[in-house]
N, C-alpha and C positions, 0 to 999 in steps of 0.2 A: 113099906118099900121104899128108903132115900134112893133118889134118884141125883148123881154127881152132873153139876155144869158142864159135863163133858156129854151126858147120858146114858152110861153104863150104872146098872145099877149097883151102887155101893157095897153091897152085899160080894158082889161079883167081880172087884176090880182087886186088883192083886196086890196090894198097898196096906186096902181095908185087910183083905183076907190076912196079910202078915201083920198087921198088927204095925205098922208103919206112915200107917193114914195121917200127913201132916195136921190133920184137923180132927184127931181121933173117933167118935163113935159118931159126931154129926154130919161127918162125909166131907165132902165139896163144895162149897159155895162159891161165888163172884165175888172174888178180895186179892187184891196185891199177894202174891202167891210165887217165889222165886222157883217151887219143885214144879209147878206144872202153869205153863204157857197159857191153856183153856181157861183156865182161870182169871186170868190176869187179866186177856182179853177179854173175855166177858163180864168182868166190873168193871172196864173201863169204858165199855159199848152202852152198861148200865140193863144188860140182861142178865137173865134167868139161868136160861141153860142155852147155848152153843145152837144148835139145831132154829133157834129164833132169831139169829142175825140173817140178814139179806145175803151174806157173804159167806152165806156157810154153802158148801163145808169150801177151806180155804187152807191157805200152808199150813194156819194151827193146828187145825182139825188135824192134818199129818199127824202130828205127835205125841195125838190121844190113844188112847184106847181101844177103839175102836175103828173098823177097817176102815180106810179112808173111800175106797170099791161102793160097801155099803152106805157112807153119808154120801157120797154121790149118786147113785141107788135111790135111797131115800129122799133123796131131796131134787129129785126129777130135773136133773140138770146133767147135759152130756160132759166129761173130763175131754 
């Protein structure tokens, strides 16, 4: 199973399911990506998954497919 930089399984990502993933079958990886703020942010910070970031969850996280409330829950940080 491929996991995108945002933490969602690529097979469940709406863009992947509709065949609109900008990375094709490879899925999302940290790189400059005008379609994904999370991918670009992870690339600039040198991390593979946004969950690895000390600032997670953040404002950029809110733009992704994973619920911000869930991100706050799994990070053990209250908002």
